[in-house]
C-alpha positions in Angstrom: 70.3 119.3 87.9 67.4 121.3 86.5 67.6 123.9 89.0 71.1 124.7 88.6 70.8 124.2 85.3 68.0 127.6 85.1 70.4 129.1 87.6 73.7 129.3 86.4 73.3 128.3 82.6 72.4 130.9 80.1 68.9 129.7 78.4 67.8 130.3 74.8 63.8 130.2 75.8 61.7 130.6 78.7 60.6 126.9 78.6 63.5 125.0 77.9 62.8 121.1 77.8 64.7 120.4 80.9 65.7 116.8 79.9 68.6 115.6 82.8 70.9 113.7 80.1 72.3 110.5 81.7 74.1 109.2 78.1 73.1 108.3 74.5 73.8 105.6 72.6 73.1 105.3 68.7 69.3 106.4 67.9 68.6 106.8 72.0 69.3 109.7 74.6 68.8 108.1 78.2 67.7 110.4 80.9 69.0 110.4 84.8 66.2 108.0 85.5 67.4 105.5 83.1 64.1 106.3 81.0 64.9 106.1 76.7 64.0 108.0 74.3 64.1 107.6 70.7 65.9 110.3 69.0 64.3 111.8 65.9 65.7 115.2 66.1 69.6 114.3 66.2 70.7 117.1 68.0 69.0 119.1 65.4 70.5 117.3 62.4 74.0 117.6 64.0 74.7 113.7 65.1 74.8 112.4 61.2 75.9 108.9 62.4 74.1 108.9 66.0 75.2 108.9 69.7 78.6 107.4 70.3 79.2 106.0 67.1 82.4 103.8 67.3 84.5 104.9 64.5 84.3 108.8 65.5 84.5 107.8 69.1 87.8 106.0 67.8 89.1 109.2 65.7 88.9 111.1 68.8 90.6 109.0 71.0 93.5 107.9 68.8 94.0 111.6 68.7 93.7 112.7 71.7 96.6 110.4 72.5 99.0 112.2 70.0 98.3 115.9 70.6 95.2 118.3 70.8 95.6 121.6 70.5 99.0 123.5 69.3 98.6 126.6 67.1 95.8 129.4 65.8 94.8 128.0 62.5 96.7 128.0 59.4 100.2 127.8 60.6 101.0 124.4 61.3 100.4 121.6 59.0 97.9 119.1 61.2 97.1 116.0 59.2 93.7 115.5 60.6 92.7 118.7 58.9 95.1 118.6 55.9 93.6 115.0 55.1 90.2 116.5 55.4 90.3 119.3 53.4 92.1 117.2 50.6 89.0 114.4 50.5 86.8 117.0 50.7 88.2 118.1 47.6 88.1 115.1 46.1 84.4 115.0 46.9 83.0 118.1 45.3 83.4 119.9 41.8 86.8 120.8 40.9 85.9 124.3 41.1 85.2 123.8 44.8 88.6 122.5 45.8 89.6 124.6 49.3 88.5 124.7 52.4 88.8 126.9 55.7 87.7 125.0 58.8 86.0 127.0 61.5 84.0 126.2 64.7 80.5 126.7 63.8 78.1 126.9 60.9 77.5 130.9 61.8 81.4 131.4 62.0 81.3 129.7 58.4 78.6 132.1 57.3 80.8 134.6 58.7 83.9 133.8 56.9 81.7 133.1 53.2 80.2 136.6 53.7 84.1 138.0 53.8 85.2 136.3 51.0 82.2 137.4 48.6 83.0 140.9 49.5 86.7 140.5 49.2 86.4 138.7 46.1 84.0 140.8 44.6 84.5 144.4 45.8 81.0 144.9 45.9 79.2 145.7 49.3 75.4 144.5 48.6 74.1 140.9 49.9 70.8 139.5 49.3 69.2 136.5 51.3 65.5 134.8 51.3 62.6 135.6 53.2 62.4 133.2 56.2 66.0 132.2 55.9 68.5 131.2 58.6 71.7 131.1 58.5 72.7 131.6 62.6 72.9 133.9 64.9 76.1 136.3 65.0 75.7 139.7 63.8 76.3 138.9 59.9 74.7 136.0 60.0 71.7 137.4 61.9 71.8 140.3 59.0 71.0 138.2 56.2 68.3 136.1 58.2 65.0 137.0 57.1 62.6 137.4 59.8 62.6 140.7 61.4 60.8 139.6 64.7 64.4 137.7 65.6 66.5 140.8 64.3 64.5 143.8 65.4 65.9 144.0 69.0 69.5 143.7 68.0 69.6 146.3 65.1 71.7 148.5 63.8 72.9 145.3 61.8 75.1 144.7 58.6 73.9 147.7 56.1 73.2 146.8 51.9 71.4 143.6 52.4 67.9 142.9 50.2 65.9 139.9 50.6 64.0 138.1 47.6 61.5 134.9 48.1 62.9 131.6 48.1 61.7 130.4 44.6 60.2 133.2 42.8 62.1 133.6 39.8 60.9 137.6 39.2 62.6 138.4 42.3 66.1 137.1 40.8 66.0 140.6 38.6 67.1 142.4 42.3 70.2 140.4 41.7 72.4 143.2 39.8 76.2 144.6 39.6 75.7 145.8 42.8 75.4 142.9 44.4 78.8 140.8 46.0 76.5 137.3 46.6 73.4 135.5 47.1 73.1 133.5 50.0 70.5 130.5 50.4 69.8 127.2 51.9 69.6 124.4 49.4 66.6 123.7 51.1 64.9 126.2 53.5 65.0 124.8 57.0 63.4 127.2 59.4 61.1 128.1 56.9 59.5 124.5 56.9 61.7 122.6 54.9 61.0 124.1 51.3 62.8 122.9 48.5 63.7 124.5 45.1 61.1 124.1 42.4 61.4 124.9 38.8 65.0 124.6 38.7 65.1 128.0 41.1 68.8 126.9 41.9 70.3 126.8 38.4 68.1 130.2 37.4 70.0 131.5 40.4 73.5 130.4 39.6 72.9 132.1 35.5 71.7 135.6 36.8 74.5 135.9 39.1 77.4 134.7 36.5 75.2 137.8 34.6 76.1 140.1 37.1 79.3 139.0 38.6 77.5 137.9 41.8 78.6 134.7 43.5 76.3 132.1 44.8 76.6 131.0 48.0 74.4 127.9 49.3 74.3 127.2 53.0 74.3 123.7 53.4 74.8 123.4 57.6 71.5 121.8 57.5 70.9 119.9 54.2 74.4 118.5 54.4 76.5 115.5 54.7 74.1 112.7 53.4 70.9 114.0 55.1 69.1 114.8 51.4 70.6 111.6 50.1 73.8 113.3 48.4 76.7 114.2 50.5 75.7 118.1 49.5 71.9 118.9 49.1 72.8 121.0 45.8 74.1 117.8 44.2 70.3 117.3 43.9 69.5 120.2 41.6 72.5 120.2 39.3 74.5 123.6 40.1 77.7 124.0 41.4 77.6 127.2 43.7 80.5 129.8 44.3 81.1 129.2 47.7 79.5 126.2 49.8 78.8 126.8 53.7 79.1 123.8 56.1 78.6 122.7 59.6 76.1 120.9 62.0 76.2 117.0 61.0 79.6 117.5 59.3 81.6 117.1 62.9 79.4 114.0 64.0 78.5 115.7 66.9 81.2 117.6 67.3 81.4 121.4 66.8 82.7 122.5 64.0 82.1 124.7 60.5 83.3 125.4 57.0 83.4 126.7 53.8 85.0 126.0 50.5 85.5 128.4 47.4 88.1 128.0 44.7 91.6 128.5 45.6 92.2 131.6 43.6 89.1 132.9 46.0 89.9 131.5 49.0 93.6 132.8 48.7 92.3 136.4 49.0 91.9 136.2 52.2 95.6 135.5 53.1 97.1 139.2 51.7 95.6 142.6 51.2 95.1 142.3 54.1 96.9 139.5 55.4 94.5 137.7 58.3 91.7 138.5 56.0 90.2 135.7 58.3 91.3 134.1 61.2 90.1 131.9 64.1 92.3 130.1 67.1 90.6 126.5 67.1 89.2 126.3 63.7 90.5 122.7 62.3 91.5 121.8 65.6 92.9 118.1 65.8 90.2 116.3 67.5 87.2 117.9 65.8 88.9 117.2 62.0 89.9 113.9 63.3 85.8 113.2 64.4 85.1 115.3 61.0 87.5 113.5 59.0 85.9 110.0 60.5 82.6 110.9 59.7 83.2 111.9 56.1 84.7 108.2 55.6 82.0 106.0 57.1 79.4 108.3 55.1 81.2 107.8 51.5 82.3 103.8 52.5 79.0 102.8 53.6 75.3 102.7 52.0 74.2 105.4 54.3 73.3 108.3 52.1 71.3 105.8 49.5 69.8 104.6 52.5 68.5 107.7 53.4 66.2 107.8 50.7 64.7 104.6 51.4 64.2 105.5 54.9 62.4 109.0 53.6 60.0 106.6 51.7 59.0 104.3 54.9 58.4 107.6 56.7 56.1 109.3 54.2 54.3 105.8 53.8 53.7 105.8 58.1 53.0 108.9 58.7 49.9 109.4 57.4 47.2 110.5 59.8 44.3 113.3 59.6 46.1 115.5 61.6 49.0 115.4 59.3 48.4 117.9 56.1 51.8 117.0 54.6 55.1 115.9 55.1 57.7 118.3 53.7 61.7 117.8 52.6 63.5 115.3 51.3 65.4 112.2 52.8 66.0 112.7 56.5 65.5 116.1 56.4 61.5 116.0 57.1 58.8 117.9 58.5 55.3 116.7 59.1 53.0 119.6 58.7 49.7 120.1 60.9 46.9 122.4 60.7 47.9 124.6 63.7 50.9 125.3 66.5 48.9 124.1 69.0 48.4 120.5 67.2 52.2 120.9 66.6 53.2 121.3 70.1 50.8 119.0 71.7 52.6 116.5 69.5 55.7 117.1 70.1 55.4 117.5 74.4 53.4 114.2 74.3 55.8 112.7 72.3 58.5 113.4 74.6 56.4 111.7 77.8 56.0 108.7 75.4 60.1 108.3 74.9 60.1 110.0 71.4 62.3 113.3 70.7 60.7 115.6 68.2 61.3 119.5 67.8 60.5 122.6 66.2 61.4 124.9 63.3 62.7 128.0 63.8 59.6 130.2 61.8 57.2 127.5 61.1 55.0 126.8 63.9 52.9 124.1 62.0 56.1 121.8 61.6 56.9 118.7 63.5 60.7 118.2 63.1 61.8 114.9 61.9 65.6 114.4 61.4 67.2 111.6 62.9 70.4 110.2 62.7 71.7 108.7 59.2 72.2 105.5 61.1 68.4 104.9 62.0 67.3 101.3 61.6 63.5 100.7 59.7 62.4 99.4 63.1 63.0 102.2 64.9 61.3 104.6 62.2 58.2 101.9 62.7 58.7 102.3 66.4 58.9 106.1 66.4 56.0 106.6 63.9 53.7 104.7 65.9 54.2 106.8 68.7 53.2 109.6 66.6 50.4 108.3 65.3 49.2 106.9 68.7 49.8 110.5 70.3 47.5 112.4 67.3 44.9 109.3 68.2 44.9 110.8 71.5 44.5 114.3 70.6 42.1 113.6 68.1 40.1 112.0 70.6 40.1 114.3 73.2 39.1 117.1 71.0 36.0 115.1 69.6 34.4 114.8 73.2 
Protein backbone atom coordinates (compact mmCIF):
# COMPACT_ATOMS: atom_id res chain seq x y z
CA UNK A 1 0.00 0.00 0.00
CA UNK A 2 2.80 2.47 0.78
CA UNK A 3 4.03 2.93 -2.82
CA UNK A 4 0.50 3.93 -3.86
CA UNK A 5 0.20 6.13 -0.74
CA UNK A 6 3.27 8.08 -1.87
CA UNK A 7 2.38 8.06 -5.56
CA UNK A 8 -1.28 9.04 -5.51
CA UNK A 9 -1.99 10.79 -2.20
CA UNK A 10 -0.60 14.29 -1.69
CA UNK A 11 1.87 14.43 1.19
CA UNK A 12 2.62 17.03 3.85
CA UNK A 13 6.32 16.23 4.28
CA UNK A 14 9.05 14.35 2.41
CA UNK A 15 9.18 11.60 5.04
CA UNK A 16 5.76 10.46 6.27
CA UNK A 17 5.77 7.75 8.93
CA UNK A 18 3.98 5.44 6.53
CA UNK A 19 2.36 3.01 8.94
CA UNK A 20 -0.12 0.86 6.98
CA UNK A 21 -3.19 0.93 9.21
CA UNK A 22 -5.47 -2.09 9.51
CA UNK A 23 -7.77 -1.11 12.39
CA UNK A 24 -7.84 0.72 15.71
CA UNK A 25 -9.70 0.20 18.95
CA UNK A 26 -9.46 1.85 22.36
CA UNK A 27 -5.92 3.12 22.92
CA UNK A 28 -4.33 0.98 20.18
CA UNK A 29 -3.76 1.18 16.43
CA UNK A 30 -2.95 -2.01 14.47
CA UNK A 31 -0.96 -2.19 11.26
CA UNK A 32 -1.54 -4.59 8.37
CA UNK A 33 0.92 -7.06 9.94
CA UNK A 34 -1.32 -7.06 13.03
CA UNK A 35 1.33 -5.34 15.13
CA UNK A 36 -0.32 -3.15 17.76
CA UNK A 37 0.81 0.32 18.76
CA UNK A 38 -0.17 2.10 21.95
CA UNK A 39 -1.43 5.53 20.87
CA UNK A 40 -0.05 8.47 22.86
CA UNK A 41 -1.12 10.97 20.18
CA UNK A 42 -4.86 10.38 19.57
CA UNK A 43 -4.79 11.70 16.04
CA UNK A 44 -3.09 14.89 17.33
CA UNK A 45 -5.61 15.41 20.16
CA UNK A 46 -8.61 14.55 17.97
CA UNK A 47 -9.67 11.12 19.24
CA UNK A 48 -10.88 12.29 22.64
CA UNK A 49 -12.54 8.99 23.55
CA UNK A 50 -10.03 6.73 21.82
CA UNK A 51 -10.70 4.63 18.75
CA UNK A 52 -14.08 3.08 17.94
CA UNK A 53 -15.75 4.35 21.09
CA UNK A 54 -19.06 2.45 21.26
CA UNK A 55 -21.19 5.50 22.12
CA UNK A 56 -19.79 7.54 19.24
CA UNK A 57 -19.99 4.65 16.79
CA UNK A 58 -23.59 3.93 17.74
CA UNK A 59 -24.58 7.58 17.33
CA UNK A 60 -23.06 7.62 13.85
CA UNK A 61 -24.82 4.39 12.84
CA UNK A 62 -28.16 5.53 14.22
CA UNK A 63 -28.00 8.80 12.29
CA UNK A 64 -26.95 7.10 9.06
CA UNK A 65 -30.14 5.06 9.26
CA UNK A 66 -32.20 8.28 9.37
CA UNK A 67 -30.58 10.68 6.90
CA UNK A 68 -27.20 12.11 5.95
CA UNK A 69 -26.67 15.41 4.15
CA UNK A 70 -29.93 17.09 3.15
CA UNK A 71 -29.27 20.85 2.78
CA UNK A 72 -26.55 23.46 3.07
CA UNK A 73 -25.87 24.75 6.58
CA UNK A 74 -28.38 26.97 8.32
CA UNK A 75 -31.53 26.31 6.28
CA UNK A 76 -33.11 23.19 7.77
CA UNK A 77 -33.59 22.38 11.44
CA UNK A 78 -31.76 19.10 12.01
CA UNK A 79 -31.93 17.50 15.43
CA UNK A 80 -28.27 16.47 15.98
CA UNK A 81 -26.92 19.95 15.30
CA UNK A 82 -29.67 21.71 17.26
CA UNK A 83 -29.23 19.42 20.27
CA UNK A 84 -25.49 19.92 20.17
CA UNK A 85 -25.59 23.71 20.03
CA UNK A 86 -28.21 23.82 22.80
CA UNK A 87 -26.11 21.59 25.02
CA UNK A 88 -23.00 23.66 24.31
CA UNK A 89 -24.82 26.83 25.38
CA UNK A 90 -25.80 25.16 28.66
CA UNK A 91 -22.15 24.35 29.42
CA UNK A 92 -20.56 27.69 28.52
CA UNK A 93 -20.80 31.11 30.21
CA UNK A 94 -24.07 32.93 29.53
CA UNK A 95 -22.53 35.30 26.99
CA UNK A 96 -21.38 32.38 24.81
CA UNK A 97 -24.72 31.05 23.68
CA UNK A 98 -24.77 30.62 19.91
CA UNK A 99 -22.59 28.25 17.93
CA UNK A 100 -21.72 28.10 14.23
CA UNK A 101 -20.77 24.58 13.12
CA UNK A 102 -18.15 24.14 10.41
CA UNK A 103 -15.88 21.37 9.11
CA UNK A 104 -12.49 21.95 10.75
CA UNK A 105 -10.60 24.09 13.22
CA UNK A 106 -9.01 26.28 10.58
CA UNK A 107 -12.41 27.02 9.04
CA UNK A 108 -13.68 27.97 12.49
CA UNK A 109 -10.75 30.39 12.85
CA UNK A 110 -11.69 31.98 9.53
CA UNK A 111 -15.26 32.44 10.71
CA UNK A 112 -14.16 33.91 14.04
CA UNK A 113 -11.87 36.44 12.36
CA UNK A 114 -14.67 37.50 10.03
CA UNK A 115 -17.07 37.83 12.95
CA UNK A 116 -14.60 40.04 14.84
CA UNK A 117 -14.21 42.36 11.85
CA UNK A 118 -17.96 42.43 11.26
CA UNK A 119 -18.66 43.19 14.93
CA UNK A 120 -16.11 45.96 15.42
CA UNK A 121 -15.81 47.46 11.94
CA UNK A 122 -12.03 47.36 12.45
CA UNK A 123 -9.34 45.63 10.43
CA UNK A 124 -6.32 45.01 12.66
CA UNK A 125 -5.82 41.49 13.98
CA UNK A 126 -3.30 40.58 16.66
CA UNK A 127 -1.88 37.12 17.26
CA UNK A 128 1.12 35.70 19.12
CA UNK A 129 4.61 34.78 18.01
CA UNK A 130 4.87 31.03 17.45
CA UNK A 131 1.08 30.72 17.35
CA UNK A 132 -0.62 28.14 15.19
CA UNK A 133 -4.29 28.47 14.22
CA UNK A 134 -4.57 26.44 11.03
CA UNK A 135 -3.30 26.51 7.48
CA UNK A 136 -5.87 28.23 5.28
CA UNK A 137 -4.97 31.71 4.11
CA UNK A 138 -6.60 33.68 6.92
CA UNK A 139 -5.44 31.26 9.59
CA UNK A 140 -1.95 31.26 8.13
CA UNK A 141 -1.95 35.05 8.27
CA UNK A 142 -2.23 34.88 12.07
CA UNK A 143 0.35 32.08 12.35
CA UNK A 144 3.33 33.46 14.22
CA UNK A 145 6.02 31.52 12.40
CA UNK A 146 7.38 33.20 9.29
CA UNK A 147 9.26 30.17 7.96
CA UNK A 148 5.94 28.41 7.27
CA UNK A 149 4.33 31.50 5.73
CA UNK A 150 6.82 33.20 3.47
CA UNK A 151 6.25 30.96 0.43
CA UNK A 152 2.54 31.87 0.39
CA UNK A 153 2.63 35.65 0.76
CA UNK A 154 0.91 38.02 0.30
CA UNK A 155 -1.43 37.07 3.13
CA UNK A 156 -3.97 39.15 5.07
CA UNK A 157 -2.79 42.72 5.72
CA UNK A 158 -2.94 44.53 9.07
CA UNK A 159 -1.87 41.58 11.23
CA UNK A 160 0.50 42.20 14.14
CA UNK A 161 2.06 39.95 16.75
CA UNK A 162 2.80 39.99 20.47
CA UNK A 163 4.72 37.59 22.67
CA UNK A 164 2.62 35.18 24.74
CA UNK A 165 2.81 36.07 28.46
CA UNK A 166 4.44 39.47 27.74
CA UNK A 167 2.25 42.01 29.52
CA UNK A 168 4.02 45.04 28.02
CA UNK A 169 2.96 43.89 24.56
CA UNK A 170 -0.71 44.27 25.50
CA UNK A 171 -0.40 47.99 24.78
CA UNK A 172 -0.28 47.00 21.11
CA UNK A 173 -4.01 46.25 21.44
CA UNK A 174 -5.58 49.60 20.57
CA UNK A 175 -8.78 51.15 19.26
CA UNK A 176 -7.66 50.02 15.80
CA UNK A 177 -7.78 46.37 16.88
CA UNK A 178 -10.68 44.18 15.84
CA UNK A 179 -9.51 41.20 17.88
CA UNK A 180 -6.64 39.45 19.53
CA UNK A 181 -6.49 35.72 18.86
CA UNK A 182 -4.55 33.42 21.14
CA UNK A 183 -4.37 29.79 22.09
CA UNK A 184 -5.36 29.08 25.67
CA UNK A 185 -2.20 26.97 25.86
CA UNK A 186 0.26 27.56 23.04
CA UNK A 187 0.47 24.27 21.15
CA UNK A 188 3.01 24.37 18.36
CA UNK A 189 5.28 26.61 20.45
CA UNK A 190 5.77 23.89 23.05
CA UNK A 191 2.62 23.61 25.23
CA UNK A 192 3.21 26.93 26.99
CA UNK A 193 0.64 27.90 29.63
CA UNK A 194 -0.43 31.45 30.45
CA UNK A 195 1.29 32.94 33.49
CA UNK A 196 0.48 35.72 35.99
CA UNK A 197 -3.18 35.96 34.96
CA UNK A 198 -2.12 36.78 31.41
CA UNK A 199 -5.46 35.85 29.84
CA UNK A 200 -7.35 38.02 32.33
CA UNK A 201 -5.07 40.93 31.49
CA UNK A 202 -5.67 40.41 27.77
CA UNK A 203 -9.44 40.54 28.33
CA UNK A 204 -9.15 43.69 30.46
CA UNK A 205 -7.13 45.44 27.75
CA UNK A 206 -9.67 44.38 25.10
CA UNK A 207 -12.49 45.84 27.17
CA UNK A 208 -10.57 49.12 27.53
CA UNK A 209 -10.26 49.62 23.77
CA UNK A 210 -13.34 47.80 22.44
CA UNK A 211 -11.46 44.90 20.85
CA UNK A 212 -12.64 41.29 20.99
CA UNK A 213 -10.78 38.42 22.62
CA UNK A 214 -10.82 35.18 20.62
CA UNK A 215 -9.49 32.03 22.27
CA UNK A 216 -8.40 29.06 20.21
CA UNK A 217 -9.51 25.92 22.03
CA UNK A 218 -8.96 23.64 19.05
CA UNK A 219 -6.36 21.61 20.93
CA UNK A 220 -6.96 22.29 24.67
CA UNK A 221 -10.73 21.89 24.38
CA UNK A 222 -13.02 18.99 25.26
CA UNK A 223 -11.58 17.91 28.55
CA UNK A 224 -7.93 17.67 27.66
CA UNK A 225 -6.88 20.12 30.42
CA UNK A 226 -9.31 18.88 33.06
CA UNK A 227 -12.07 21.34 32.13
CA UNK A 228 -14.33 21.29 29.10
CA UNK A 229 -12.35 24.23 27.73
CA UNK A 230 -8.90 25.44 28.68
CA UNK A 231 -9.97 29.03 29.37
CA UNK A 232 -12.12 27.75 32.25
CA UNK A 233 -8.88 27.06 34.14
CA UNK A 234 -7.91 30.74 34.08
CA UNK A 235 -10.99 32.64 35.26
CA UNK A 236 -11.64 34.52 32.02
CA UNK A 237 -14.57 34.69 29.61
CA UNK A 238 -13.57 35.34 25.98
CA UNK A 239 -15.79 37.01 23.38
CA UNK A 240 -15.43 34.20 20.84
CA UNK A 241 -14.37 30.59 21.40
CA UNK A 242 -13.00 28.48 18.56
CA UNK A 243 -13.07 24.69 18.78
CA UNK A 244 -12.29 21.59 16.72
CA UNK A 245 -10.10 18.46 16.94
CA UNK A 246 -11.42 16.53 19.98
CA UNK A 247 -14.92 17.89 19.49
CA UNK A 248 -16.02 15.10 17.15
CA UNK A 249 -14.48 12.04 18.76
CA UNK A 250 -12.34 11.51 15.68
CA UNK A 251 -14.73 12.94 13.07
CA UNK A 252 -13.88 16.11 11.08
CA UNK A 253 -15.50 19.19 12.63
CA UNK A 254 -14.98 22.69 13.97
CA UNK A 255 -17.09 25.47 15.45
CA UNK A 256 -16.99 28.99 16.82
CA UNK A 257 -19.22 30.28 19.60
CA UNK A 258 -20.13 33.83 20.59
CA UNK A 259 -23.14 35.77 21.85
CA UNK A 260 -26.33 35.57 19.81
CA UNK A 261 -26.13 39.33 19.29
CA UNK A 262 -22.74 39.05 17.64
CA UNK A 263 -23.37 35.83 15.77
CA UNK A 264 -26.57 37.18 14.22
CA UNK A 265 -24.52 39.86 12.46
CA UNK A 266 -23.45 37.18 9.98
CA UNK A 267 -27.04 36.82 8.72
CA UNK A 268 -27.40 40.26 7.11
CA UNK A 269 -25.48 43.25 5.72
CA UNK A 270 -24.46 41.16 3.88
CA UNK A 271 -26.63 38.08 3.97
CA UNK A 272 -24.67 34.83 3.98
CA UNK A 273 -21.86 36.49 5.92
CA UNK A 274 -20.39 33.06 6.52
CA UNK A 275 -21.55 29.94 4.71
CA UNK A 276 -20.63 26.28 4.46
CA UNK A 277 -22.18 23.35 2.65
CA UNK A 278 -21.35 20.56 5.08
CA UNK A 279 -21.07 22.39 8.41
CA UNK A 280 -23.46 20.87 10.94
CA UNK A 281 -23.56 17.62 8.99
CA UNK A 282 -26.02 15.41 10.88
CA UNK A 283 -23.71 12.38 11.08
CA UNK A 284 -20.81 14.49 12.33
CA UNK A 285 -23.05 16.41 14.74
CA UNK A 286 -24.29 13.10 16.15
CA UNK A 287 -20.70 12.08 16.87
CA UNK A 288 -20.07 15.46 18.50
CA UNK A 289 -23.15 15.15 20.68
CA UNK A 290 -22.21 11.64 21.80
CA UNK A 291 -18.68 12.81 22.63
CA UNK A 292 -19.92 15.78 24.63
CA UNK A 293 -22.43 13.66 26.51
CA UNK A 294 -19.79 11.09 27.38
CA UNK A 295 -17.42 13.76 28.66
CA UNK A 296 -20.04 15.45 30.82
CA UNK A 297 -21.70 12.29 32.16
CA UNK A 298 -18.46 10.57 33.26
CA UNK A 299 -15.41 11.47 35.35
CA UNK A 300 -13.08 11.54 32.33
CA UNK A 301 -12.27 15.24 32.60
CA UNK A 302 -11.40 15.10 36.30
CA UNK A 303 -9.41 11.92 35.75
CA UNK A 304 -7.31 13.76 33.18
CA UNK A 305 -5.56 15.67 35.95
CA UNK A 306 -4.83 12.48 37.88
CA UNK A 307 -3.40 10.93 34.74
CA UNK A 308 -1.20 14.00 34.30
CA UNK A 309 0.23 13.39 37.78
CA UNK A 310 0.99 9.79 36.84
CA UNK A 311 2.76 10.85 33.64
CA UNK A 312 4.84 13.38 35.55
CA UNK A 313 5.79 10.85 38.21
CA UNK A 314 6.92 8.32 35.59
CA UNK A 315 8.64 10.56 33.04
CA UNK A 316 11.79 11.19 35.05
CA UNK A 317 14.99 10.61 33.11
CA UNK A 318 18.31 12.41 32.49
CA UNK A 319 17.26 13.04 28.87
CA UNK A 320 13.99 14.73 29.92
CA UNK A 321 14.61 18.35 30.88
CA UNK A 322 10.99 19.09 31.84
CA UNK A 323 7.41 18.08 31.16
CA UNK A 324 5.23 20.95 29.95
CA UNK A 325 1.49 21.32 29.61
CA UNK A 326 -1.64 20.48 31.56
CA UNK A 327 -3.87 17.44 31.84
CA UNK A 328 -3.33 15.17 28.84
CA UNK A 329 -1.83 17.93 26.73
CA UNK A 330 1.79 17.24 27.64
CA UNK A 331 5.21 17.63 26.06
CA UNK A 332 8.33 15.88 27.34
CA UNK A 333 11.25 18.17 26.53
CA UNK A 334 14.73 16.96 25.63
CA UNK A 335 17.96 18.88 25.08
CA UNK A 336 17.90 18.61 21.29
CA UNK A 337 15.74 17.93 18.27
CA UNK A 338 18.04 15.01 17.44
CA UNK A 339 17.23 13.27 20.73
CA UNK A 340 13.53 13.97 20.29
CA UNK A 341 13.55 12.51 16.76
CA UNK A 342 15.38 9.40 17.91
CA UNK A 343 12.95 8.85 20.80
CA UNK A 344 9.85 9.24 18.64
CA UNK A 345 11.07 6.98 15.84
CA UNK A 346 12.51 4.29 18.10
CA UNK A 347 9.37 4.22 20.22
CA UNK A 348 7.27 3.60 17.12
CA UNK A 349 9.49 0.63 16.31
CA UNK A 350 8.74 -0.69 19.81
CA UNK A 351 4.98 -0.19 19.52
CA UNK A 352 4.39 3.29 20.97
CA UNK A 353 3.09 6.22 18.93
CA UNK A 354 4.52 9.62 19.82
CA UNK A 355 4.72 12.73 17.65
CA UNK A 356 6.31 16.15 17.22
CA UNK A 357 5.12 19.69 17.85
CA UNK A 358 5.06 22.15 14.97
CA UNK A 359 7.67 24.71 16.00
CA UNK A 360 9.45 23.31 19.07
CA UNK A 361 11.88 20.66 17.89
CA UNK A 362 12.84 19.46 21.37
CA UNK A 363 9.29 18.50 22.36
CA UNK A 364 7.85 14.98 22.42
CA UNK A 365 4.07 15.20 22.05
CA UNK A 366 2.05 13.18 24.57
CA UNK A 367 -1.67 13.69 23.94
CA UNK A 368 -3.33 10.28 24.38
CA UNK A 369 -7.07 9.65 24.41
CA UNK A 370 -8.74 10.77 27.62
CA UNK A 371 -9.90 7.17 28.01
CA UNK A 372 -6.36 5.84 28.37
CA UNK A 373 -5.91 3.63 31.43
CA UNK A 374 -3.27 3.94 34.12
CA UNK A 375 -1.81 0.58 33.06
CA UNK A 376 -1.51 1.85 29.48
CA UNK A 377 0.19 5.02 30.72
CA UNK A 378 2.70 2.89 32.63
CA UNK A 379 3.23 0.67 29.59
CA UNK A 380 3.95 3.60 27.29
CA UNK A 381 6.19 5.46 29.73
CA UNK A 382 8.20 2.28 30.25
CA UNK A 383 8.85 2.16 26.51
CA UNK A 384 9.92 5.83 26.47
CA UNK A 385 12.32 5.35 29.38
CA UNK A 386 13.73 2.16 27.86
CA UNK A 387 14.41 3.91 24.55
CA UNK A 388 16.07 6.79 26.37
CA UNK A 389 18.26 4.37 28.30
CA UNK A 390 19.37 2.84 24.98
CA UNK A 391 20.17 6.29 23.57
CA UNK A 392 22.27 7.18 26.61
CA UNK A 393 24.09 3.86 26.53
CA UNK A 394 24.87 4.29 22.83
CA UNK A 395 26.12 7.83 23.32
CA UNK A 396 28.45 6.89 26.19
CA UNK A 397 30.33 4.20 24.24
